C-alpha positions, 0 to 999 in steps of 0.5 A: 308288583314291587319295582326292581331297583337297578340301572335306569339311563345308565345310573346305578341306584340303591335303596328306596327312591321317593319323590315330592312333586309339587306344582309351582302354581303356588307356594309351599303350604302345610299340606305340601310340607306334610307330604314332603316330610313323610317322603323324606323320613321314609327315605332317610329311615331306609337310607334311600333318596328323596327327590324333588321334581317340579311338576310345571306342565300346567304353564298357564297357572305357574306362579313366577318364583314359586319353584325356587321358593318351594325348594328354599322352604324345604331347606328351611324346614330341614328336609332338603332333597337329595336330587332337585332342579337346583341340586341336579342329579343323575335322572335330571332334568327335575323340571317337567317342562324341560322333559317334553321330548320324553313325554312325546316319545312315550305317547308315540310308543302308546300310539304305535301299540294302539294303547292311545289314539289322537282325538280331534274333538273341538273344545266346543264339542267337549263343552256341549258334552259337559253341559248335556251331562249336567242337564241329565244330572250325570257326571261329565265324561268324554264319549270316546268318539275318536277312539273309533276313527280308522287309520284312514280317517286319522290321516285325513284329519291330520292332512287337514291340519286339525288340532289334536290331543292324545288320549289313553284307552282305558280298558276294563278289568283292572287289577287290584293293587295293595296300597301301603296305607289303604290296603287292597284297592281297585277302581274300574275307571273305564266304567266311570270315566272317558278316555283321559287326555295324556298329551295336550295340543301344546305338547305338554303332558297331563299329570297322568302321563308325566308322572308315570313316565318320570317315576319310571325313568327316575327309578322311583320305587315308592310313591307317597302322595295325597289320598286325592290320587287314590282313585287315579292309581288304577288308571296309572297302573293301566299306563304302566301295563301299556308301557310294559313297566313295573310300577312302584309301590303306592301309599296314599296319605290321608288329608290334612284338615282344619280342626273343625274338619274343613279343608285347608284353604290356600286362600286363608294365607296362614298355611304357607311356610313363608308366613311361619318363617317370617314370624320366626317359628322354628321349622322343627315345631311345624314338623312336630305339629303336622306329624303329631296330629296325624299318624305313622308313629306308635304314640302321639308325643310332643317335642319330637326332633326330626331325628326322632321322627325318622327313627320312630316312623312306621308306614304301617301305622299311617291310618286312613283317618284325616289328620286334624290340624289345630294351628292354635297349638303351634305356639306351644310346639314352638315353645318346646322346641325353642326351649330345647334349642336354648338348652343345647350349647351349639344351637344356643350360640346360633340363637344368640347371633339371631337375637343380636341381629333382631335387636339391632334391626328393631332397636338400632335407631334408639341408641342401644347400649352395646353392652346389651348386645354382648354375647354373655348378656344375650345368652343370659336373657335366653336362658332366663326366658326359656320356657316363656317364649315361643319364638325369638321375636317375642324378645323384641316386642314392646313388653321386652324393650327394657331388655335392650334399651336402657330407660332415660328416667330422671331422679326427679321424675321418680321423686314424684312417686316417692321421696325415698328414691335414694333409700329404695335404690340403696336397699335394692343394690344391697339385695342384688349384691347379697351372696345368698340372693336366690334369683327366682321370681318367687324369691324376689317377690318375697325379698321386695316385700321385705324391702318395702317394710324397711321404708318409712312412707312408701307403699308397696304399689308405689315402690313397684311403680318406681322400680318398674320405671327405673328399670324399664321406663314403662308404666306397664309390663312384666312384674318387677321381679320378672324384669329383675330376673331377666336383666340379671344383678349386674344390669339391675345395679347399673340402672339403679346407680344411673338413676341415683347419680342423675 
């Protein structure tokens, strides 16, 4: 049964409301980003609301700074929440550790209705049950012992000051539900599980209670989450029924796996968003890659923008097959999106500023001539190198240092390669100023070969070695023609004249 949108806690809402509920036990990784993205594009397509809710009820595993980092990374990725711990909203607080009174009250409702009970079993007894089950090659489960305590027995144990938790009574005969991805589903949880803990002894709820209570009070209309929670959904629907609440619609997203079918591991260290941000990848490339390897769209297509993802998304097209992620393709995705940014006038201006800062950071102590930081020059570099680089950091690597640091090469040094330094220099200057010069690598290679024929003794390989040193101060690197195209006629002429006058 779909949830009827209206007013909860006095706040009027309209349109679908979805939530992304990460646990701050670690930083945001690609799997989490994919779940957040599908929630975001579903909400935006239908003019709904995307909520970030930090699920930090497992306090022993909370990583300091992880919650803030997760929200930072959502902003970096271009999918910021409409409501969140930082931004606030009408259904806050958006951090579960700040909502404990709500969970305690909810558990009291279930206790009063007989849908839950206090369990006094010690950790030692529970451990014995687990070991016994394993010895008998059975799945460990609670034996529901405390479910049968009388009110008098419960009162006596409370009077003794014994520790207790609240467990929910799982009932047989669950109703089937229609999952937005997996279709009709039903899991008879009472037949395979013991009654689950919903409120721990420290007053913190477990996932099952906290999510049901929060999704109701935050008026969440659709729950899009990982497929690992599919078998728990029947349990959650029993909780909704016990409270007398209408449940949201559920849609479970298939797993995101490595290309070999193995599970993405946080221990790899290369799936966290901070790593991709630090390496200079565009967030659009990540969003494009993790949707391209999955489903939810009419066809696979590289190079989709976030706006295109929103307009083309169809939840009915999400399949139950796991999505296989090939991180080796990320540079290609990044190259395509960086090219689009360079070609866009507005986005290019931002790239110019970022590249200027990168150059100063990397080469600032190497007497960078301020002219190479001028907007026109940096823009020219970007336009000429579009389609050849995957991220801006490529342009400050050692291979491209010649773009930013003018070489200190003496005329005498070049004469050890060829005595025709002056002649070669003048020929190149003439080529650069020729109006008909076609600035492509192919045409320049042809022109340079023709220039070599005008020398008396210098071989083509020696002339290329001489020009590479004059232009870059390097003995290895990109071809001379590529260097000249990237530097542009003015800069090439300036460097040649500097050598000839030294």
